[in-house]
C-alpha positions as CSV (number, residue, x, y, z in Angstrom):
1,X,28.7,17.3,3.9
2,X,25.3,16.4,5.6
3,X,23.7,13.5,3.9
4,X,19.9,13.3,4.3
5,X,19.0,11.2,1.3
6,X,19.1,7.7,2.8
7,X,15.7,6.7,1.4
8,X,17.4,6.8,-2.0
9,X,20.7,5.2,-1.0
10,X,22.2,4.9,2.4
11,X,25.5,6.6,3.3
12,X,27.8,5.9,4.9
13,X,28.0,2.1,5.0
14,X,28.9,0.2,8.1
15,X,32.5,-0.9,8.7
16,X,33.2,-4.1,6.8
17,X,30.9,-3.6,3.9
18,X,33.5,-2.2,1.5
19,X,36.0,-4.7,2.7
20,X,33.6,-7.6,1.9
21,X,33.0,-6.3,-1.6
22,X,36.7,-5.9,-2.2
23,X,37.5,-9.4,-0.9
24,X,34.9,-10.8,-3.3
25,X,36.4,-8.9,-6.2
26,X,40.0,-9.9,-5.4
27,X,39.5,-13.5,-4.4
28,X,39.6,-16.2,-7.2
29,X,36.2,-16.6,-8.9
30,X,34.0,-19.6,-7.9
31,X,30.8,-21.0,-9.1
32,X,28.0,-19.5,-6.9
33,X,26.0,-22.7,-7.2
34,X,28.5,-24.9,-5.5
35,X,26.7,-23.8,-2.3
36,X,26.1,-27.5,-1.4
37,X,29.8,-28.0,-1.0
38,X,30.1,-25.6,1.9
39,X,27.5,-23.7,3.8
40,X,30.1,-21.1,4.5
41,X,29.9,-19.6,1.0
42,X,29.1,-15.9,1.0
43,X,25.9,-16.4,-1.0
44,X,24.6,-19.0,1.4
45,X,25.6,-16.8,4.3
46,X,23.7,-13.9,2.9
47,X,20.5,-16.0,2.2
48,X,20.6,-17.2,5.8
49,X,21.1,-13.7,7.3
50,X,18.3,-12.3,5.3
51,X,16.0,-15.2,6.2
52,X,16.9,-14.6,9.9
53,X,16.2,-10.8,9.6
54,X,12.7,-11.4,8.2
55,X,12.0,-14.5,10.4
56,X,11.7,-16.4,7.1
57,X,11.8,-20.2,7.5
58,X,13.5,-21.3,4.2
59,X,16.7,-19.6,3.1
60,X,16.5,-21.4,-0.3
61,X,13.5,-19.3,-1.1
62,X,15.5,-16.1,-0.7
63,X,16.2,-15.2,-4.3
64,X,18.8,-12.6,-5.4
65,X,18.5,-10.2,-8.3
66,X,19.6,-6.6,-9.1
67,X,17.3,-4.8,-6.7
68,X,13.7,-4.2,-5.6
69,X,12.6,-3.0,-9.1
70,X,13.6,-6.3,-10.7
71,X,12.3,-8.2,-7.7
72,X,8.9,-6.6,-8.0
73,X,8.7,-7.2,-11.7
74,X,9.6,-10.9,-11.1
75,X,6.8,-11.2,-8.5
76,X,4.1,-9.2,-10.4
77,X,4.7,-10.9,-13.8
78,X,5.2,-14.2,-12.1
79,X,2.0,-14.2,-10.1
80,X,-0.5,-12.2,-12.2
81,X,-3.2,-14.3,-13.9
82,X,-4.6,-13.5,-17.4
83,X,-8.0,-12.0,-17.0
84,X,-7.4,-11.4,-13.3
85,X,-7.9,-8.4,-11.0
86,X,-5.1,-6.7,-9.0
87,X,-5.4,-4.4,-6.0
88,X,-2.7,-1.8,-5.1
89,X,-2.6,1.7,-3.5
90,X,-1.8,5.3,-4.2
91,X,1.3,5.1,-2.1
92,X,3.2,2.8,-4.5
93,X,6.5,3.5,-6.2
94,X,6.8,3.4,-10.0
95,X,8.5,0.0,-9.6
96,X,5.0,-1.2,-8.9
97,X,2.8,1.3,-10.8
98,X,4.6,0.8,-14.1
99,X,4.5,-3.0,-14.2
100,X,0.8,-2.9,-13.3
101,X,0.1,-0.2,-15.9
102,X,1.8,-2.5,-18.5
103,X,-0.4,-5.4,-17.5
104,X,-3.6,-3.3,-17.6
105,X,-2.9,-1.6,-20.9
106,X,-2.0,-4.9,-22.6
107,X,-5.2,-6.5,-21.5
108,X,-3.7,-8.9,-19.0
109,X,-5.3,-7.7,-15.8
110,X,-7.6,-5.1,-14.4
111,X,-6.1,-2.9,-11.7
112,X,-7.7,-1.0,-8.9
113,X,-5.7,1.7,-7.1
114,X,-7.0,2.3,-3.6
115,X,-6.9,6.0,-2.5
116,X,-4.9,6.7,0.6
117,X,-6.2,8.1,3.8
118,X,-3.5,10.8,3.8
119,X,-1.0,10.7,5.2
120,X,-1.5,7.0,5.8
121,X,-2.7,3.9,3.9
122,X,-6.2,2.7,2.9
123,X,-7.9,0.8,5.7
124,X,-8.3,-3.0,5.8
125,X,-12.0,-2.5,5.2
126,X,-11.2,-0.4,2.1
127,X,-9.0,-3.2,0.9
128,X,-11.6,-5.9,1.6
129,X,-14.4,-4.0,-0.1
130,X,-12.3,-3.8,-3.3
131,X,-12.0,-7.6,-3.7
132,X,-13.6,-9.2,-6.7
133,X,-14.3,-12.8,-7.6
134,X,-11.4,-12.7,-10.1
135,X,-8.9,-10.8,-7.8
136,X,-5.6,-12.7,-8.4
137,X,-3.0,-10.5,-6.7
138,X,-2.5,-7.6,-4.2
139,X,0.6,-5.4,-4.3
140,X,1.3,-3.1,-1.4
141,X,4.1,-0.9,-0.2
142,X,5.0,-1.7,3.4
143,X,6.3,1.9,4.0
144,X,6.0,4.9,1.9
145,X,9.2,6.4,0.5
146,X,7.5,9.8,0.5
147,X,5.8,10.2,3.8
148,X,7.2,7.3,5.9
149,X,3.7,6.0,6.5
150,X,3.6,2.3,7.2
151,X,1.0,-0.3,6.4
152,X,-0.3,-2.9,8.9
153,X,0.8,-5.9,6.9
154,X,-0.9,-8.5,9.1
155,X,-4.4,-7.1,8.5
156,X,-3.9,-7.1,4.7
157,X,-2.2,-10.5,4.7
158,X,-5.0,-12.1,6.7
159,X,-7.6,-10.8,4.1
160,X,-5.5,-12.1,1.2
161,X,-4.9,-15.4,2.9
162,X,-8.6,-15.9,3.6
163,X,-9.4,-15.4,-0.1
164,X,-6.3,-17.3,-1.3
165,X,-4.8,-14.3,-3.0
166,X,-1.0,-13.9,-3.2
167,X,0.3,-10.7,-1.5
168,X,3.4,-8.9,-3.0
169,X,5.1,-6.7,-0.4
170,X,7.4,-3.9,-1.4
171,X,9.8,-3.6,1.5
172,X,12.3,-1.3,-0.2
173,X,11.9,1.3,2.5
174,X,11.0,-0.8,5.5
175,X,13.7,-3.5,5.2
176,X,16.3,-2.7,7.9
177,X,14.0,-0.3,9.7
178,X,10.9,-2.2,10.6
179,X,10.5,-5.7,11.9
180,X,8.8,-7.8,9.3
181,X,7.8,-11.3,10.5
182,X,7.4,-13.6,7.4
183,X,7.2,-16.8,9.4
184,X,3.4,-17.0,9.0
185,X,3.1,-15.4,5.6
186,X,3.3,-18.5,3.3
187,X,1.1,-16.8,0.7
188,X,3.3,-13.6,0.5
189,X,6.3,-12.5,-1.5
190,X,8.5,-9.8,-0.1
191,X,10.8,-7.6,-2.3
192,X,13.8,-5.9,-0.9
193,X,16.8,-3.9,-2.0
194,X,20.2,-3.8,-0.5
195,X,21.3,-0.2,-0.8
196,X,18.7,1.6,1.4
197,X,17.8,0.6,4.9
198,X,19.8,-2.7,4.7
199,X,22.9,-0.5,4.4
200,X,24.5,-2.5,1.6
201,X,25.8,-1.9,-1.9
202,X,23.8,-0.9,-5.0
203,X,22.9,-3.5,-7.5
204,X,21.6,-6.3,-5.3
205,X,18.2,-7.1,-3.9
206,X,15.8,-10.0,-4.0
207,X,12.6,-11.8,-3.1
208,X,11.4,-13.9,-0.2
209,X,8.8,-16.3,-1.6
210,X,6.3,-18.0,0.7
211,X,6.1,-21.8,0.4
212,X,2.5,-21.8,-0.9
213,X,3.6,-19.7,-3.9
214,X,5.4,-20.8,-7.1
215,X,5.8,-17.8,-9.4
216,X,6.3,-18.4,-13.1
217,X,9.9,-18.1,-14.1
218,X,10.4,-14.5,-15.5
219,X,13.8,-14.9,-17.1
220,X,15.7,-17.9,-18.3
221,X,19.4,-18.6,-19.0
222,X,22.5,-20.2,-17.7
223,X,22.6,-21.5,-14.1
224,X,25.9,-23.3,-13.9
225,X,24.1,-26.6,-13.3
226,X,21.9,-29.0,-15.4
227,X,23.0,-27.4,-18.6
228,X,21.5,-30.3,-20.4
229,X,18.0,-29.1,-19.8
230,X,16.1,-26.9,-22.3
231,X,14.2,-25.2,-19.5
232,X,15.2,-23.8,-16.1
233,X,16.0,-26.4,-13.4
234,X,13.2,-26.8,-10.9
235,X,15.6,-26.5,-7.9
236,X,15.2,-23.5,-5.6
237,X,16.7,-21.0,-5.8
238,X,18.4,-21.8,-9.1
239,X,15.3,-21.7,-11.2
240,X,14.8,-18.0,-10.6
241,X,18.4,-16.8,-10.7
242,X,19.4,-17.2,-14.4
243,X,22.7,-15.6,-15.3
244,X,25.6,-14.4,-13.1
245,X,24.8,-13.2,-9.6
246,X,26.3,-10.0,-8.3
247,X,28.6,-11.8,-5.9
248,X,30.5,-8.7,-4.7
249,X,27.2,-7.0,-4.0
250,X,25.9,-10.0,-2.1
251,X,29.1,-10.2,-0.1
252,X,28.6,-6.5,0.9
253,X,25.0,-7.2,1.7
254,X,25.9,-10.2,3.9
255,X,28.1,-7.9,5.9
256,X,25.6,-5.1,6.2
257,X,22.8,-7.4,7.3
258,X,25.2,-8.9,9.8
259,X,25.6,-5.4,11.2
260,X,21.9,-4.9,11.4
261,X,21.4,-8.2,13.2
262,X,24.1,-7.3,15.7
263,X,22.7,-3.8,16.4
264,X,19.1,-4.9,16.4
265,X,16.2,-3.5,14.4
266,X,14.7,-1.9,17.5
267,X,17.8,0.2,18.0
268,X,18.0,1.3,14.4
269,X,14.3,2.1,14.2
270,X,14.3,4.0,17.5
271,X,17.3,6.0,16.4
272,X,15.5,7.1,13.2
273,X,12.3,7.8,15.1
274,X,14.1,10.2,17.5
275,X,15.7,11.9,14.5
276,X,12.3,12.3,12.9
277,X,10.8,13.6,16.1
278,X,13.6,16.2,16.4
279,X,13.2,17.3,12.8
280,X,9.5,17.6,12.9
281,X,9.6,19.6,16.1
282,X,12.1,22.1,14.7
283,X,10.4,22.4,11.3
284,X,7.1,23.0,13.1
285,X,8.7,26.2,14.5
286,X,9.0,27.6,10.9
287,X,5.9,29.4,9.7
288,X,6.6,28.8,6.0
289,X,7.0,25.0,6.2
290,X,4.3,22.5,5.5
291,X,5.0,18.9,6.7
292,X,3.5,15.9,5.0
293,X,5.0,13.0,6.9
294,X,3.5,10.7,9.5
295,X,3.8,11.5,13.2
296,X,7.2,10.4,14.6
297,X,5.9,7.5,16.6
298,X,4.5,6.0,13.4
299,X,7.5,6.6,11.3
300,X,10.5,4.4,12.0
301,X,11.8,4.7,8.4
302,X,13.5,8.1,9.0
303,X,11.6,10.1,6.4
304,X,10.4,13.7,6.7
305,X,8.7,15.2,3.7
306,X,7.9,19.0,3.5
307,X,7.7,22.1,1.4
308,X,8.6,25.7,2.0
309,X,5.9,28.1,1.0
310,X,6.9,30.3,-1.9
311,X,9.7,28.0,-3.0
312,X,9.7,24.9,-5.3
313,X,11.2,21.8,-3.9
314,X,13.9,21.9,-6.5
315,X,14.9,25.4,-5.5
316,X,15.2,24.4,-1.9
317,X,17.2,21.3,-2.8
318,X,19.5,23.2,-5.0
319,X,20.3,25.9,-2.4
320,X,20.8,23.3,0.3
321,X,23.3,21.5,-1.9
322,X,25.2,24.5,-3.4
323,X,25.2,26.8,-0.4
324,X,25.2,24.5,2.6
325,X,26.5,21.2,1.3
326,X,23.4,19.3,2.4
327,X,21.9,16.5,0.3
328,X,18.2,15.9,0.2
329,X,15.9,14.5,-2.5
330,X,13.3,16.7,-4.2
331,X,10.5,16.2,-6.8
332,X,8.1,13.3,-7.1
333,X,10.3,10.6,-5.6
334,X,9.1,8.1,-8.3
335,X,5.7,8.0,-6.5
336,X,3.4,10.3,-8.5
337,X,0.1,9.2,-7.1
338,X,0.8,10.0,-3.5
339,X,1.9,13.5,-4.6
340,X,-1.4,13.9,-6.3
341,X,-3.1,13.0,-3.0
342,X,-0.9,15.4,-1.1
343,X,-1.6,18.2,-3.5
344,X,2.1,18.5,-4.4
345,X,1.9,17.2,-8.0
346,X,3.7,18.0,-10.3
347,X,6.4,19.9,-8.5
348,X,6.8,17.5,-5.6
349,X,8.3,18.1,-2.2
350,X,11.5,18.1,-0.2
351,X,12.4,14.8,1.4
352,X,15.0,14.5,4.2
353,X,15.7,10.9,5.1
354,X,17.9,9.6,7.9
355,X,20.1,6.5,8.7
356,X,21.4,5.4,12.0
357,X,24.6,7.3,11.3
358,X,22.9,10.7,11.2
359,X,23.0,13.0,14.3
360,X,20.9,15.6,16.0
361,X,23.6,18.2,15.5
362,X,23.1,17.7,11.7
363,X,19.4,18.4,12.1
364,X,20.1,21.6,13.9
365,X,22.4,22.7,11.1
366,X,19.8,21.7,8.5
367,X,17.0,23.7,10.2
368,X,19.3,26.7,10.6
369,X,20.0,26.5,6.8
370,X,16.3,26.6,6.1
371,X,15.9,29.6,8.4
372,X,18.7,31.4,6.5
373,X,17.0,30.6,3.1
374,X,13.5,31.7,4.1
375,X,14.9,34.9,5.8
376,X,16.6,35.8,2.5
377,X,13.3,35.5,0.6
């Protein structure tokens, strides 16, 4: 089997990830908030590794939840102001678009969606020109899960910081592929998920919250400490982590982030860039293929999006799976607005996405499969 669906969920996982999950499941249970007893606990270790990966100064402001969808909801609902104005882009995932739609249709905020400069992002000047006096929040995707396009975060952050506007960064695709330096972004919140570029298990992700931000608590419940209080304790990170954390998932994530730190982001990113370069070069030799992705040198997330003329994306995906045992993702990829901009709505496109474990031989096999399909048409 050739697995080219890593932008959805990475496969395989690095050595040690499954073992870390199994160990957490088979060891006697402990209270995750006894972290002050020993800094060697798996949860503390994972917070520290994630903080190191993102150059983030305070591990206690690394918050865990079920994934980037929950993390983005926590950030958006926790930072949006009644009567405010929110800026986002056409390249966003539904994990951003749907919470913003909810706020707009319920009269909480106005939302402006900046059109993309396909295949890339709106410019910093586009963003700045959309600011209003009551702009309360900006939400941007660091890297598109459809095209692999990446945003220059520093330009957008500087604009937000100058106007005292919180910035929410969706790093679901970029985490583990691109180097994100959060050390100077004290007015930003970054959402990540564990099962994509971070090479960890499903069901775990989180937020990194800059020290000038204090989002409203989005959910309340048990914390294991200060059970006498009627409201959530004010202690970070406890106040944002009501309920039982996914400790086995966090254990696996600690292992996978450790692998990334050991290998280095530059190695992982360059590996994906070379795979993208190879794929784009070979697809470019096929007359019936239209490529929608960014040039390889601007695409370190390992994504190549394309269509085959005369075929729907679902047909191509089905044949690749059934006849060649190749896994890709087809359709709208939970990002309908970018497909409208690409002219691929409502049928979508074929997305092949790589991890550091894919090979150039697999790309050759993939392209030959496409040649076989198109020659049979």
